[in-house]
C-alpha positions as CSV (number, residue, x, y, z in Angstrom):
1,X,-4.3,21.6,15.0
2,X,-3.3,18.6,12.9
3,X,-4.2,17.8,9.3
4,X,-6.4,14.7,9.5
5,X,-6.5,14.2,5.7
6,X,-4.7,11.0,4.6
7,X,-1.6,11.2,2.6
8,X,-2.6,10.7,-1.1
9,X,0.6,8.6,-1.7
10,X,-0.8,6.0,0.7
11,X,-3.7,5.3,-1.7
12,X,-1.5,5.5,-4.8
13,X,1.2,3.2,-3.5
14,X,-0.7,1.0,-1.2
15,X,0.8,-0.9,1.8
16,X,4.5,-0.9,2.3
17,X,7.2,-3.0,4.0
18,X,10.0,-1.9,6.2
19,X,13.5,-3.3,5.3
20,X,13.1,-5.8,8.1
21,X,9.6,-7.0,7.1
22,X,10.6,-7.1,3.4
23,X,13.7,-9.2,4.3
24,X,11.4,-11.6,6.3
25,X,8.9,-11.9,3.4
26,X,11.6,-12.7,0.9
27,X,13.8,-14.8,3.2
28,X,16.6,-12.4,2.9
29,X,18.8,-10.4,5.3
30,X,18.4,-6.6,5.6
31,X,21.8,-6.2,3.9
32,X,20.4,-8.2,0.9
33,X,17.5,-5.7,0.8
34,X,20.0,-2.8,0.8
35,X,22.0,-4.4,-2.0
36,X,18.9,-5.1,-4.1
37,X,17.8,-1.5,-3.6
38,X,21.2,-0.2,-4.7
39,X,21.1,-2.4,-7.8
40,X,17.5,-1.4,-8.6
41,X,16.2,-4.9,-8.1
42,X,13.9,-3.6,-5.3
43,X,12.0,-0.3,-5.3
44,X,12.6,1.7,-2.2
45,X,10.9,5.1,-1.5
46,X,11.9,7.6,1.2
47,X,9.2,9.5,3.2
48,X,9.6,13.2,3.9
49,X,10.8,12.3,7.4
50,X,13.5,9.9,6.1
51,X,11.7,6.6,6.6
52,X,12.6,4.0,4.0
53,X,9.7,2.0,2.7
54,X,9.2,-0.8,0.1
55,X,5.9,-0.9,-1.7
56,X,4.2,-4.3,-1.2
57,X,3.0,-4.5,-4.8
58,X,6.5,-5.5,-5.9
59,X,6.2,-8.8,-4.0
60,X,3.9,-11.7,-5.0
61,X,3.8,-15.1,-3.4
62,X,6.9,-14.4,-1.3
63,X,9.1,-13.3,-4.3
64,X,9.8,-10.1,-6.2
65,X,7.6,-9.7,-9.3
66,X,9.5,-11.1,-12.3
67,X,10.9,-8.4,-14.6
68,X,10.6,-5.6,-12.1
69,X,14.4,-4.9,-12.1
70,X,14.5,-4.4,-15.8
71,X,11.6,-1.9,-15.6
72,X,13.2,0.0,-12.7
73,X,16.4,0.4,-14.7
74,X,14.5,1.8,-17.6
75,X,12.4,4.2,-15.4
76,X,15.6,5.4,-13.7
77,X,16.7,6.9,-17.1
78,X,13.7,9.3,-17.1
79,X,13.6,10.6,-13.5
80,X,15.3,9.9,-10.2
81,X,11.9,10.1,-8.4
82,X,11.2,6.7,-7.0
83,X,7.8,7.9,-5.9
84,X,7.1,8.6,-9.6
85,X,8.3,5.1,-10.5
86,X,6.0,3.6,-7.8
87,X,3.0,5.6,-9.1
88,X,3.7,4.5,-12.7
89,X,3.9,0.9,-11.7
90,X,0.8,0.7,-9.5
91,X,-1.7,3.1,-11.0
92,X,-4.3,2.0,-13.6
93,X,-4.7,4.3,-16.5
94,X,-7.6,4.4,-19.0
95,X,-6.6,2.9,-22.3
96,X,-7.6,4.4,-25.7
97,X,-11.1,2.9,-25.5
98,X,-11.8,4.6,-22.2
99,X,-11.6,1.2,-20.3
100,X,-9.5,1.1,-17.2
101,X,-6.3,-0.8,-18.2
102,X,-4.2,-3.0,-15.9
103,X,-1.4,-1.3,-14.0
104,X,2.2,-2.1,-15.1
105,X,2.7,-4.3,-12.0
106,X,-0.4,-6.3,-12.9
107,X,0.8,-6.7,-16.4
108,X,4.1,-8.0,-15.1
109,X,2.3,-10.5,-12.9
110,X,0.5,-11.8,-16.1
111,X,3.8,-12.2,-18.0
112,X,3.5,-9.1,-20.2
113,X,7.1,-8.0,-19.7
114,X,7.7,-6.9,-23.2
115,X,4.7,-4.6,-23.2
116,X,5.7,-3.1,-19.9
117,X,9.3,-2.6,-21.0
118,X,8.0,-0.8,-24.1
119,X,5.8,1.4,-22.1
120,X,8.5,2.1,-19.6
121,X,10.9,3.2,-22.3
122,X,8.3,5.5,-23.8
123,X,7.5,7.0,-20.3
124,X,11.1,7.4,-19.3
125,X,11.8,9.2,-22.6
126,X,8.8,11.5,-21.9
127,X,9.9,12.2,-18.4
128,X,13.4,13.1,-19.5
129,X,12.3,15.6,-22.1
């Protein structure tokens, strides 16, 4: 008997690229994707069965979301879990007024880099303590 329930990460992270499809989308080679992953310019997550995936939310209009690399570098100081970074970037959280706030990736898309970097520093600090 198999478990038919969907993986909760699929809903949290959303659609993903493979290295080949991300390379096509960005007009890069797969080695460019590997280099960008190693330098924390691109977010890569690894499934439990070893498949490497690249959340689609980090790409907008055929390019990486501006400022993502700076955010990834900060988040990496708090935890090595790239799944946690992906969740932090893509999930909307209620703000102080109880309203659903924009996700960090949505904030980056609207040019709110400074606010996202501030929140990333705070979150990374909390994760590391």
